[in-house]
N, C-alpha and C positions, 0 to 999 in steps of 0.2 A: 828328671826325664819326662815326667807327665806333662810338663809345660810345652814340650815339643808338639803334642797333639791337642793341647788346649788352645793354642793361639791360632790366628787366621793367616799366617804367612803362607804364600804360595809354595815355599820350599817344603812345607809340611807334606805336600802331595808326593814329592820325591822321596822324603823319608818314609812315608807310608808304603810306597812302591818297593823300596829296598827292604823294609820290614816284611812285606808280603813274600818277596823272593826268598828271604832267609828262613822264615817259618815254614814255607812250603817247599823248600829245597829237597827235603826227603822224598816228596812225591815226584818231583822232577827227576830225581835219580832213579826212581822206580816207576816209570810212567805206566799208565793203564789205558788200553784202548777200549772204548765202550762196545758192548755187545747188544744185539737186539734183544728186547724183552717181550716174551710171549704175551699177547693181548694188548700191548701198548703200541698200536699201529702208528699213532701220531709221532711218538718219539722215534720209532724205527725209521719212519720216512725222513725225519730230520737227520738221523745218523747217515742214511744213504746219501742225502744231499751234501752233507759236509765231507763225506768220504771222497767225493769227486775232487775236492780241493786238497784234502790232507792225505789221501791215498793210504788209509789205514795206519798212519803214523801215530803210535802211542804217545810219543813225546809232543807232537804237534797238538794232539787232542788235550793233553794235560796242561801244556802251556796256555792254550786257548781258554781252558777252564779257569786257570788261575787269573788270567787277564779279565775274564768275565766277573770273577769274584771281586777283583780290585775295583772295577767300574761299578759294580753293585754297591760296594762299600761307600763310594763317593756319592752315588745316587741316594743311598740311605741318609748320608750326611746332608745332602741337599734338601731332602724332604723335611728333615728336622729343622733346618735353618729357615726355609721358606715359610713353614707353618708355625714358626716360633715356638717349637716344642721345648727349647732350652733358652735361657735368658741371654746367652752370648753365642757368638759365632765360634764354632769349635769343630775339630776333626775327630773328637773322641768316639762318636758312633761308628765312624769308619774303622778306627783302630780296634774297637771291641769286636766288630763284625769279622775283621780279618783274623783276629785272635781266636774267636770261637770256632770259626770254620776250619781252623788248623788242628783242632784237637782230635779229629777223626779222619784218617787218610781218604776214605771214599768221598768225603765232602769235596775234595779238591780235584777229583777226576771229573771228566765230562759226564754229566748225568742228567736225568729227567728233572729232578728237583731244582737244579741250577737254572733251567729254562723257565720252570713254573714260577720261581721267585721273581723273575722280571714281570710276569703278569700280575702277581699278587702285589708287588710294590707299586706298580703302575695304577692298579685299582685303588689301593689305599691312598696314594697321592691324589688321585682324582676325587675320592670321597671327602678328603679333608677340605676340598674346595666347594662342596655342596652348599654350604651356608653363606658363601661370599661370592656369588656369581649371578650374572643377569641371564644366563642360559642354563638353568639347572637340568632341564631335560636332556640336553646334549651330554652333559657330564654324567648323568645317571645312566644313560644308554651306554656310554663308553666304559664306565666302571663295571656294569653288569656283563657287558660283552667280554671284557678281559677275564673276569672270574669264570665265565662259561667256557672260554677257551682253555683255561687251566684245568677244568673238569674233564675236558676231552683228552688231556694227556693222561690223567689218572682218575679212575672212577671215584675214589674217596674224596677228591677235591670238590665234590658236590657239596660237602659240608660248608664250604666257604660261601655258599649262598646265604648262610646265616650271617656272615659278615656284611653282606649287602643289605640285609634287613636291619642290622644294627646301624649301618650308615644312614639308611632312610629314616629310621626312628630318631637317631641322635641329631642329625644335621638338617632335616627337613620337616616342616609341618605336614600333616597328612593331606595328600592330594591324590584322588583316584587316578587322574591323568598321569602323574609322575610314577605312581606304582605300576600303571599299565606299561609305561615306557621301560621301567626296570625289567618287567617280565618279558617284554619284546626283545630287549637287549640280551637277556639271558638265553632266550629260545633261538635267536637268530643263528649263532654258530652251529647248533645242533641241526637246524633245518638245512642250512647250506651244505654241511658235511654229509648229511643223509642224501641229499640230491646228488652230490658229487660221487659218493660211493655207489649209488644206484645207477648212475650213468656209466660208470666204469666197471659195472658188474662186480663190485666188491662190497656189497651191502652186508655180507656175512661178517665183516670185520666188526660191525656194531655188536654182534652177539658175543664177541670176545672181550668187549670193553668192560663189562661189570666184573670187578676184581676187588676183593676185600680180604683182609687177613689180620694178623697181629705182628707188628714190627718191633718186638723187643729183640733188638739185633743179636743174632748169634754169630756175628762176624768179629766180635771183640776178642782181644788176645786172652783175657781171663776174667773171671767173675770179680776178682780183686780190683782189676783195672776199671771194670764197669761201675762197681760200687763207689770207688774213689772219684771217678769222673762225675757221677751223679751228685755226690756230696759237694764237689767243687762247684758245679753249676748251681746247685741249690744255694750255696753260700753267696755266690755272686748275685743270683736273682734276689735273694732276701735282702742283701745290701742295697740293691737297686731299688727295690720296692720301698725300703725304709727312707732312702734319700728322695725318691719320687714323691712321697707323701709330704715331705717338707718343702720341696721345690714347687710342686703343683699348687699347693695351698695359696701361693702368692700370684698365681696366674689368673687370666681372665676366663670367662665362661667358655669361650670357643676353644681355648687350649685345653681346658679340663675335659671337654667333650672328646677332643682328639685323643687324650690319654686313656679315656674310658674305651674308645674304639680300639686302641693299641692293645689294651688288656684283653679285650675279646679276641683280637687277632691272635694273641699268644695262646689263649685257651683253645680256640678252634684249631689252630695249627698243631697243637699237642695231640688233640683228639684225632685229627686227620692222620698225623704221622703214625700214631699208635695203631690205627686200623688199616694202615697200608700194608700190602703183602710183604712178607719178610724178604722176598727176592729183590726188593728195591733197597739196596744197602744205604742209599743216601736220603731216605725218607725224612729223617729228622732235620735235614738241612732247611726245610721250610719254616722251622721254628726259630731259626737264627736271627732273621731281621728284627722281629718283635722282641726277642730276648736281648739282643744287642742294644737296642734303643732304650730299654728299661734299665739294663745294667749300667749304661752310660751315666745315669744320674749319680751313681755312687762315686764316679770319678770327677764329677763336676760339682760336688757339694762344697760350696765356697766357705760356709761357716764352720766347717770342720775339715781342715786340710790334712790333718793327721789320718783321719778316717779315709779320705779319698786316696792318699798316698799308700796307705796300707792295702786297700783293695787293688790298687794298681800293681803293686809288687806281688800281691797274692795271685793275681791273674797271670803274671809272668811265670811264677813258680808253677802254677797249675798247668800252664801251657808246656813248660819244659818237661814236667812229669808225663804229660800225654804224648809228647814227641818221643821221649825215651821209652815209654811203654809200648809204643807202636813200631819200634825199630825191627 
């Protein structure tokens, strides 16, 4: 069964879409309509704009969220292939992303983290091109701009400025001009939003923006479920790190740097999710792209197919457990 996602057949996209609908059918049967979040004015404006089209339909919002997750899974796969993170063309990162985002129902409703993941993935995709471009300043500005917009959605996403610093250090030699461009790109969204709020007499919204908390979710069904879920994710992550060490050792210096950046992406996203206010149920969704792409190594370990097959079936059992526990 793992072969279905390892190959590069265009029919795999159809299989992935069917898989997404199956594992997320529980959410479709119990759709959720997003509510405004105090202090998150950017997200609240997005909800108001989309409500013009969906007219507060919970099913439409949930179906739209699942479609976004499916497209994000393909984009994650595209990043991995274009930057040669894996030795072969594969849909495994997309499969793992869809699987992990199904273990907790709030991940599959329309939420703020879902939107921010687009910005983070876009910034990471751009940063991977820093070392192989003739227009580095353009890419640096774009990456820093996206990370800045992410911070406007949620205050704690300011921590992702550290990811920009990692990208500048890992992929570029020091240049004062390039670092200045990075700073300008990061400041620009804050400047224009401040001007817009001032002109519309809504500058007070900026004072509501700073929000920090501890997001050890209190929305899970039980402590037993939470512990087993964390154990399952830890096993998958440990297997991915083990396989990654074996695979990356044979890669060139550029790919190794990419994987170091992904490791920092995961660490920063964990810290950010942990410090996000507990009212954001989907905060841990931002960890799923980096987590998925690291775990994918375990399913692509060619020299030990028994190991990769075991992790594949373990991940399915883990998913079934989470789906049953959240009924």
